[in-house]
C-alpha positions as CSV (number, residue, x, y, z in Angstrom):
1,M,0.0,0.0,0.0
2,T,1.5,3.3,-1.1
3,I,1.1,6.7,0.6
4,R,-1.2,7.7,-2.3
5,D,-3.5,4.8,-1.5
6,I,-3.6,5.7,2.1
7,I,-4.4,9.4,1.3
8,E,-7.1,8.2,-1.2
9,G,-8.6,5.9,1.4
10,K,-8.8,8.7,3.9
11,K,-10.5,11.0,1.4
12,E,-13.0,8.3,0.6
13,W,-13.7,7.7,4.3
14,R,-14.1,11.4,5.0
15,A,-16.6,11.7,2.1
16,H,-18.4,8.6,3.5
17,V,-18.6,10.1,7.0
18,A,-20.0,13.4,5.5
19,R,-22.8,11.4,3.8
20,V,-23.7,9.7,7.1
21,K,-23.7,13.1,8.9
22,A,-26.1,14.4,6.3
23,L,-28.7,11.7,7.1
24,P,-31.5,12.4,9.6
25,Q,-30.7,11.7,13.2
26,E,-32.6,8.4,13.4
27,Y,-30.8,7.1,10.4
28,Q,-27.4,8.2,11.8
29,I,-28.1,6.3,15.1
30,V,-29.1,3.1,13.3
31,Y,-26.1,3.4,10.9
32,K,-23.7,3.7,13.8
33,E,-25.2,0.6,15.5
34,I,-24.9,-1.3,12.2
35,Q,-21.3,-0.2,11.8
36,K,-20.5,-1.4,15.3
37,Y,-22.2,-4.7,14.7
38,L,-20.4,-5.2,11.4
39,F,-17.0,-4.4,13.0
40,K,-17.7,-7.0,15.6
41,V,-18.9,-9.7,13.1
42,G,-16.0,-8.8,10.8
43,P,-16.9,-9.5,7.2
44,V,-13.6,-9.4,5.4
45,E,-14.8,-7.1,2.6
46,L,-15.7,-4.5,5.3
47,T,-12.0,-3.6,5.4
48,E,-11.8,-3.3,1.6
49,G,-12.8,0.3,1.1
50,T,-16.3,1.5,2.1
51,G,-18.2,-0.8,-0.3
52,L,-20.7,-2.4,2.1
53,L,-21.0,0.6,4.3
54,S,-21.5,2.9,1.3
55,G,-24.2,0.6,0.1
56,I,-26.0,1.0,3.4
57,V,-25.7,4.7,3.1
58,D,-27.1,4.5,-0.4
59,L,-30.0,2.5,0.9
60,F,-30.6,5.0,3.7
61,E,-30.4,8.0,1.4
62,E,-33.0,6.4,-0.8
63,G,-35.2,5.7,2.2
64,V,-34.9,9.4,3.3
65,A,-35.8,10.5,-0.3
66,L,-38.9,8.3,-0.1
67,G,-39.9,9.7,3.3
68,K,-39.5,6.4,5.0
69,G,-38.4,5.9,8.6
70,V,-35.2,4.0,9.2
71,L,-36.9,0.9,10.6
72,D,-39.1,0.9,7.5
73,V,-35.9,0.4,5.5
74,T,-34.1,-2.1,7.8
75,G,-37.0,-3.8,9.5
76,S,-37.4,-3.8,13.3
77,D,-34.6,-6.4,13.8
78,V,-31.5,-4.4,12.7
79,A,-29.2,-7.3,13.7
80,A,-31.1,-9.6,11.4
81,F,-30.8,-6.9,8.6
82,C,-27.0,-7.0,9.1
83,D,-26.9,-10.8,9.2
84,D,-28.8,-10.9,5.9
85,L,-26.4,-8.4,4.4
86,T,-23.4,-10.5,5.4
87,K,-24.8,-14.0,5.1
88,D,-22.7,-14.9,2.0
89,S,-19.6,-13.0,3.2
90,K,-16.5,-14.6,4.6
91,T,-15.7,-13.3,8.1
92,Y,-12.5,-13.2,10.1
93,A,-14.1,-15.9,12.4
94,D,-14.5,-18.1,9.3
95,I,-10.8,-17.6,8.4
96,Y,-9.7,-18.4,11.9
97,Q,-11.9,-21.5,12.0
98,E,-10.5,-22.7,8.7
99,S,-6.9,-22.2,10.0
100,V,-7.7,-24.1,13.2
101,H,-9.3,-26.9,11.1
102,Q,-6.1,-27.1,8.9
103,E,-3.9,-27.2,12.0
104,V,-6.0,-30.1,13.5
105,N,-5.8,-31.9,10.2
106,K,-2.0,-31.5,10.1
107,G,-1.8,-32.9,13.6
108,T,-3.9,-35.9,12.8
109,D,-2.0,-36.6,9.6
110,K,1.3,-36.8,11.6
111,T,-0.2,-39.3,14.1
112,E,-1.4,-41.8,11.5
């Protein structure tokens, strides 16, 4: 990663944060909770730019434009909304589980 990439990444993140701050308060609150949840769950692509998070902001901006409340967009179970977004995504927990599985398999191969 070059310095130029880092600077570009910071510019993208600042623009993303500005979009979030432009949302109505209820949307900002739910966005921040979604962000915290996703950072805990850890889908790998979350660290690759702002793709997933930008998609959520796009969805929220569309909801605002249509005059919908945030829970009309996400549904009342925001965690389920997040899980649905990431159901096909590889997480850091998945990667860790795979590495543990490989280590176990290496250990059993040696004992045979």
